Every structure is written in structure tokens, then in C-alpha cells.
C-alpha positions in Angstrom: -0.3 0.0 0.0 1.1 3.3 -0.9 1.6 6.0 1.5 1.5 9.9 0.5 4.3 11.6 1.2 4.2 14.7 3.6 5.8 17.5 2.0 7.6 20.3 3.9 5.8 24.1 3.6 6.6 25.4 0.4 7.2 29.5 -0.5 6.0 31.1 -3.0 9.0 33.7 -4.7 7.4 37.3 -5.4 8.6 39.7 -8.3 11.6 40.8 -6.2 12.7 37.3 -5.4 11.8 37.4 -1.9 10.3 33.9 -0.7 6.6 34.3 1.2 5.2 32.0 3.0 1.2 31.4 1.4 -1.7 30.6 3.5 -2.2 27.0 2.1 2.0 26.5 2.8 1.7 27.9 5.7 2.4 25.5 9.0 -0.5 25.3 11.7 -0.4 27.3 14.7 -1.2 24.2 17.0 0.4 20.6 16.1 -2.4 18.1 15.4 -0.7 15.5 17.0 -0.7 17.3 20.2 -4.7 18.2 19.6 -5.0 14.5 19.1 -3.1 13.8 22.3 -5.5 16.2 24.4 -8.3 15.1 23.2 -7.4 11.3 23.8 -6.4 12.0 27.4 -9.6 14.0 28.2 -11.7 10.9 26.9 -9.7 8.6 28.9 -10.3 10.8 32.0 -13.9 11.0 31.2 -13.9 14.8 30.6 -16.3 16.2 27.6 -15.0 18.1 24.7 -17.3 20.7 25.2 -19.4 22.5 28.0 -18.6 24.1 31.2 -15.5 22.3 33.0 -14.8 20.5 29.4 -11.9 20.4 27.0 -12.4 23.5 25.4 -13.0 25.4 28.1 -9.8 24.7 30.2 -7.6 25.3 26.6 -9.6 28.6 26.8 -8.2 29.5 30.2 -4.9 28.5 29.7 -4.5 30.5 26.4 -6.6 33.5 28.1 -4.2 33.1 31.2 -0.8 32.6 29.2 -1.5 36.0 27.2 -2.3 38.0 30.2 0.9 36.8 31.7 2.8 37.8 28.5 1.1 41.1 29.1 2.1 41.7 32.5 5.7 40.5 31.3 5.9 43.5 28.8 4.4 45.8 31.4 7.0 45.0 33.8 10.1 44.4 31.9 11.1 40.8 33.4 9.9 37.4 33.1 8.1 35.8 35.8 10.2 34.0 38.6 13.3 36.4 37.2 15.2 37.4 39.8 15.2 41.5 40.3 11.9 44.0 39.3 11.0 46.4 36.7 13.1 49.8 36.8 10.4 51.6 38.7 10.5 48.6 41.4 7.2 47.4 40.5 6.9 43.7 40.5 4.3 40.8 40.3 1.7 40.6 43.2 -0.1 37.3 42.6 -3.4 37.2 40.9 -7.3 37.1 41.4 -9.5 34.9 40.0 -12.3 35.9 37.6 -15.0 34.3 35.7 -15.6 35.6 32.2 -18.1 34.1 29.6 -16.8 32.7 26.2 -18.0 30.6 23.4 -16.8 27.7 25.5 -18.9 28.6 28.5 -18.2 30.4 31.3 -14.0 30.0 32.3 -12.6 31.0 35.7 -8.9 32.7 34.9 -6.6 34.0 37.3 -5.4 37.5 36.3 -2.2 38.8 37.1 -1.7 42.0 39.5 1.5 44.4 40.2 1.9 46.0 43.5 1.6 49.8 41.8 -1.8 48.7 40.7 -0.8 50.2 37.3 -1.1 46.9 35.3 -4.0 47.3 32.4 -5.0 44.3 30.8 -6.3 44.0 27.5 -6.9 40.7 26.7 -9.7 40.6 29.4 -10.0 44.2 30.9 -10.5 45.2 34.1 -14.7 44.6 34.9 -15.0 42.8 31.7 -17.4 39.9 32.2 -17.5 38.8 28.6 -15.5 38.3 25.5 -16.5 40.0 22.7 -17.7 36.9 20.6 -20.6 36.5 23.4 -21.6 40.2 22.9 -21.4 39.7 19.0 -23.7 36.9 19.4 -26.1 38.9 21.3 -26.4 41.9 18.9 -26.6 39.4 16.1 -29.8 37.7 18.1 -31.3 41.0 18.8 -31.1 42.0 15.1 -33.0 38.9 14.2 -36.0 40.1 16.5 -35.3 37.7 19.6 -36.6 39.1 22.8 -34.0 39.5 25.8 -35.9 36.8 27.5 -35.1 34.3 24.5 -31.6 35.5 23.8 -30.9 34.7 27.6 -32.7 31.5 27.5 -30.8 30.6 24.2 -27.1 31.6 25.9 -28.1 29.2 28.7 -28.8 26.0 26.3 -26.1 26.5 24.1 -23.3 28.0 26.5 -24.4 26.9 29.8 -24.3 30.4 31.5 -27.0 32.5 32.4 -27.2 36.1 31.2 -29.8 38.5 32.6 -31.9 40.5 30.8 -30.4 43.8 32.1 -27.1 42.6 31.0 -28.0 41.7 27.7 -30.0 45.4 27.3 -26.8 46.8 28.2 -25.0 45.2 25.6 -27.6 46.4 23.0 -27.5 50.0 24.6 -23.6 50.0 23.4 -24.6 50.2 19.5 -26.5 53.2 20.4 -23.7 55.7 20.4 -22.7 54.7 17.4 -25.9 54.6 15.7 -26.4 58.3 16.9 -22.7 59.1 15.2 -23.7 57.3 12.1 -27.3 59.2 11.7 -25.7 62.7 12.6 -22.4 62.5 10.3 -21.9 65.4 7.9 -22.7 64.6 4.2 -21.3 65.4 0.9 -22.6 68.8 -0.2 -23.6 67.7 -3.8 -24.9 64.3 -4.8 -25.8 63.6 -8.6 -28.5 61.1 -7.8 -30.4 60.3 -4.8 -33.3 57.4 -4.5 -35.9 57.5 -1.8 -38.1 55.3 -1.1 -40.1 53.2 2.0 -40.3 49.9 2.8 -42.7 48.2 5.5 -41.1 46.2 8.1 -42.3 44.5 11.0 -41.0 46.6 14.2 -41.4 45.4 17.5 -41.9 48.1 19.8 -44.3 46.9 23.0 -46.2 45.0 20.3 -45.2 43.6 16.7 -46.6 46.4 13.9 -45.8 47.4 10.3 -44.1 50.1 10.2 -42.8 52.3 7.2 -38.9 52.9 7.0 -37.8 55.6 4.9 -34.5 55.1 3.1 -32.8 57.6 1.3 -29.3 56.4 -0.8 -27.2 58.4 -2.8 -24.8 57.8 -5.4 -21.8 59.8 -4.9 -19.8 62.0 -7.3 -16.8 59.3 -7.1 -19.6 56.7 -8.0 -20.3 55.0 -4.9 -23.4 54.1 -3.2 -23.9 55.9 0.1 -26.6 55.2 2.4 -27.5 59.0 3.8 -29.9 57.7 6.6 -32.8 55.5 7.6 -35.9 57.0 9.5 -38.6 54.9 10.9 -42.1 56.4 10.6 -45.8 56.1 11.7 -48.6 55.0 9.8 -48.5 54.8 6.0 -45.6 56.5 3.6 -46.4 60.6 3.2 -45.1 63.2 1.6 -44.7 65.5 4.7 -42.8 62.9 6.4 -40.4 63.2 3.5 -40.3 66.7 3.7 -38.8 66.2 7.3 -36.4 63.8 6.0 -35.0 65.9 3.0 -34.8 69.2 5.5 -32.9 67.1 7.9 -30.3 66.0 5.0 -29.8 69.5 3.7 -29.2 70.5 7.2 -26.5 67.8 7.4 -25.0 69.6 4.6 -26.4 68.3 1.0 -26.5 72.0 -0.4 -28.0 70.5 -4.0 -29.0 67.0 -5.8 -29.0 67.1 -9.3 -32.0 64.4 -9.3 -34.3 62.3 -7.1 -35.9 59.0 -7.9 -38.8 58.3 -6.4 -42.1 56.6 -6.6 -45.6 58.4 -7.6 -46.4 59.4 -3.9 -48.4 62.4 -4.0 -47.1 65.7 -3.3 -43.4 64.0 -3.3 -42.1 66.2 -6.2 -43.6 69.2 -4.2 -41.5 68.3 -1.0 -38.5 67.7 -2.8 -38.5 71.0 -5.1 -39.2 72.9 -1.6 -35.9 71.7 -0.4 -34.1 71.6 -3.4 -35.7 73.9 -5.9 -33.4 73.1 -9.0 -33.4 69.5 -8.5 -35.2 67.2 -11.3 -38.0 64.9 -9.9 -37.6 61.6 -11.8 -40.3 58.6 -11.4 -38.6 55.4 -10.6 -39.2 52.9 -13.8 -39.4 50.2 -11.8 -42.6 52.1 -9.8 -44.0 52.7 -13.4 -43.7 49.0 -14.4 -45.5 47.7 -11.0 -48.1 50.5 -11.7 -49.2 49.1 -15.3 -49.1 45.7 -14.4 -52.0 46.5 -12.2 -54.0 47.2 -15.7 -52.8 44.5 -17.9 -53.2 41.0 -17.7 -50.5 38.5 -16.1 -49.6 36.9 -19.4 -48.7 40.9 -21.0 -46.0 41.3 -18.1 -43.3 40.0 -19.8 -43.5 42.2 -22.7 -44.4 45.1 -20.7 -41.2 44.7 -18.7 -39.2 44.0 -21.5 -36.6 46.8 -22.8 
């Protein structure tokens, strides 16, 4: 039986004649043989791979503690168990235990301390109880419409850790500052084309209801697309609300728009020209075709939509 020979990592030579290691040839960070040995030892000891207290949890603890130990070594300027101390007389001062929530479940780690109290870890910052990946999961589930109670139950089932509704609310509130900054950012003085329309989506605000989301999408002078903003309205789409939206865009620095593309909403062209007097208002061809379909049979739709 033939056995495929293992090839050593190869390198690609770039145009300057320098050997560059590629992703396909770069050796793995973790030795597969070591991983297999760890899994085998865990199975013989009756230790599960995942879950609280499992192999992944233990490996996560070791990686985090090793990273923290590297941080305090850089902070003090000397390795652990090395005689002497840093130039300013600061030195290690034991460690304190801390439980953080990770994708591998809750992990208890030892965070090193220094005598002067000047060590500020970055891998697991002070007062940080959740690693960033967990926060990303909470935000993703919240964006998909899950309630705080559903998210808390999901984390308990999947990661084996209780996360309160208040904590979940604190995580989701972190994005509000970024949202406000994006909503109030200054805009370009001129846009060649701005597309405006409203889409109706189900919004949970006490109870689930259909609400219009006003969208303004611009094409910049460089030919790039830029979403100028999103606004949640009440009731149906109206020209008066569009007047408020367009006025806000002008107040944020949009002095002129060459063309605004919109649907045939009554009063909308007047709202556009109230804000920008010389702007051309073009009815969206997609909306024109959709409206034409109302007055034709289904078998004629292809002929109507064909350019």
C-alpha cells in the first residue's frame, strides 16, 4: 500500500525574488498530534470536549492566562521567576480569580496583578465579564428580532451560562452611540442622484406592527453608493414626512441634488422642490412598471417589462 509523502511547507517567490509563505503552505499554529493527544487524554479521563469544565473550556483558560502573563511581562519588563524587578521597583503581586463568559462557556481565570496597581490588561480588561464574541452573538440575535428573554434562554442552553435581561440590554445599548454618530454624520455638499423610498417592516415596540422605514440612498460624485440615513415613521408613507427627512439631509450639509428618483407618491415632487428648487424629480421606472401591471393581464407582463 502506498503512502502519500508529507511535503514540507513551500514558499512562493514574489517579483522581487523574496520567498513569501502562503496561506496554503503556512504550517499550522497548533500541532495536530498534540491536539489528538489532548483529546485522547480527555476521553480517557471522562472529560467532555465542550461544555462547562470541558476540554475547550480548559484550553480557553490556559490561552487567556498565557496571554495575560505575556501582557504583565511586557508591562514590568522581566519574565516571571526572574530575580530583580522592573526599573521603577514594580513587581508581580499574585493574581485574582475572575469568571468570564466565552463561546466555550464560563471560564474561571487567574488575572495577574502588580504591586503598583498600574497593570491594565487588554485581553480581558478590568471589569470585563464577557469576551467580545459573546457580545457579537447577543447583538446578532437581537437584530433578528429575538426578545431579551429568548436570548437569555438561548445562551443558557447553548453556552451553559445565565445572562440576565439587564446585561443583554446593556450590551445592545452599546450600539446606540455608534448609531447616533452615524445618523448625524456630515454629508457631501452635492450628490448627482438620490434614491428615496419607504419599505414596510415589522417592528417590535411593545407589540409587533408594520411601520414604514424611510430610506435615502445616494450616488456620490465618485460613483459610490452611500446610505444617507434610515428613519422609522408611523402609519403609512407620506409626503409630509419626506419633507422632514429631506430638510434634515439639507441641514446635514447636502446643498444640492441633481436628481431625486422616487415613486409616484402624491405631493412628493413638491416636497423635493421645497428643499432643493432646481432638483429634477424622476419617477422610478420599477414603480412605473408595477403600476402598469395593475391594468394588464398576467400574460402581458413580460412584454411590458421588456426593454
